[in-house]
Phi, psi and omega in degrees: 000130188228026181257110184250143171249147176219158181260132172222121182054043178067016178245135178280130181233135179148188358281149177230160181278168176299321179298321179294320176297322176301316180296317178297323179294317181294329179272006180064026177272342170224160176215189185296341181269350181296130179283132181230162179201147169217164183305133182105342179273143182283332184204168175288140180229151172301143182306321183292346180262001176262110190306313183297320182282323179300319178294321180294322180293327180281355178276355177239155180298144177290161177303146178294149179296145180268156180282167179297320178297321180295321178297318179297319179294325179298328184279349178288148179292160176289146181287143177283168187291324185286321176298318179296320182297311183290326176296316179294318180298317180294313182295314180296329180298305182288329179292315178296319180297315181295315180295316181296319179294315181294313180293320179297318179298317181291310183294327180297335182266345187234343188242112176295324179297320179295316180298318177299322179298325183292352175277352184269141176299138177080007182295324185292320177296318178296323181293321178297318179297321177292337179281348187304310180298327178287327175295322178291328174293319175298322178302316179294321178296319178297316179298316182294325183280321188243356178084357179190173174248157185304316181298313179294319182297316181295328181263011174072027180260149179218124177271128180218172169283176179296339178272004180084010182264154176294145178283150172286166178301317181298316181295322180289323177297317180294319178299316181292332174294317176294322178298317179301320184280304189265347178257323184249004177057037180062018180080003178284118191311307184292317181297319183297329177300318180289317182292321178295318179297320180296314181292324177297319178297320178297314180295322179297329179275003180086007178271169175275153170300144186300326181287340175271325184296322185302320182254359180079024177282155182223147173243110182265159181233127173265153175296139177232148182269184182295326180298315179294319178297319180294320179297317179293317180300319179295313180297317181294317180296316179297319180292322178296321177296319178298314179295322179297316178296320178296320179295318179296319177296320178295325179294319177296318178296321179298319178297319179293318179297319179297321178295318178296316180297324181284323184283316180068307180223157170224162181268124176250132180257124175282110185293341181277333181245343183077006183274140176260137176222159177272134179235137177302135183294349177283356174262127175264133187255143173210146177255131183226167175235129183278183184296339181266005179083011181270133179284138180232145175254116188252126178242118182246123177295136194295340175264009178065030177264357176198148173219132180241138177238128185228137178179163181258158171215127180273132178214079184302134176079001183264140176278163180297320181297320178294320180296318180296320178302315179293321179298314180296323179294316182291329184263009185302326183274341186250345180226142179242109182267149179293325178203200181269015174076193181216151178258145180203197175233145174231117183049046176071011178247145181292137181218148175240142180231132176228143180233150179181220182210171179258127180303137178079006179232081184303137178086351181289152180237125182250134174226130177232130172232133179238122183245130180260127173234103185060240181262011181249136179247114178267127182249130173243113182238125180227138175239126179247140175256150180296146001276124185290341177299332180289312189271345184303313177299323178294319180295316181299315181294317180296315182300314180298320179297317181293320177295323178299334181281351181237336182288141173303146185306323182293339183259356182288142178293144177264148180242000000 
């Protein structure tokens, strides 16, 4: 028979094999004073008084001696639940925020699917929850690099092994993985309420959190003075205000996203022709006047991945080629074209097209089309930011709608 039970912090754990007990002994998670029991024994006995186990324990090297600092940490009392809760809340707050900002910045530049997702109400809250395991990995890296995290340090908490030693990076990563599952309920809001309540109840009873008990980790608490408490309160309050302001801004954005999703399209009236066309609601419209007094219709994609400028300019008696020469000369400092473009026809009307990029905006894509209708030159200028795969369908639909607002009915494409 090889099924052993042992006591740790007044909790029965088992059954485990003799080999497992040897491993626990080597890791200093049990010792000769640990009470053990197996079926057939009349009572619990110290491990060192069980002949079979005592011999087995001596068959493996004893635990390495601990340092003086580790001994001092071992003697510190266990941290209470509220200090642990506020330290964890503070650390997870800045870690999730940092991870979400970094990941969002990267994905916003490379993933069309991610940008499309940001148009949905509630995406930012969901993104923060998805960032949680990566934030816990950052937490472990911070602990491994500096020996603690800001929240724990400010509240005088220290995470150690049962021997009072600092955890390795691997051990801290594994601990945080257990914390994510059994302490935070994988970040699922309703589930996390139950897991947090369960761990709080264990700590209130003087037991270890389940994710710490499994590996024998401990969270010790040093006495802290009013200055340290005030510093944490100030930092926590400032961070809470920042998160609150961010949440309110996100709530306003959610209301706007919900409106866009419900509306889908709006009717835009071209004031120069009086024609109405449908425009995707993801384009925000504004009317502006440039330095030359020419009115422009500006359409900005709501995630700022594209902006289109549309407008007319009258130039009686001027040919399209002459107009394009002047346009290229005037825009030489603000637009960088791949070449001098090409001339063609659009619905039997002369048109010029030029492609390039915007100086100082790496990855940007510039498209200019100039269409001549009698003595009026209509300009469509669009700048797209990466990933252009996201905004290209929006740009194509918008461009066709804007041309429909100026082309004579007889020349409009039929669908």
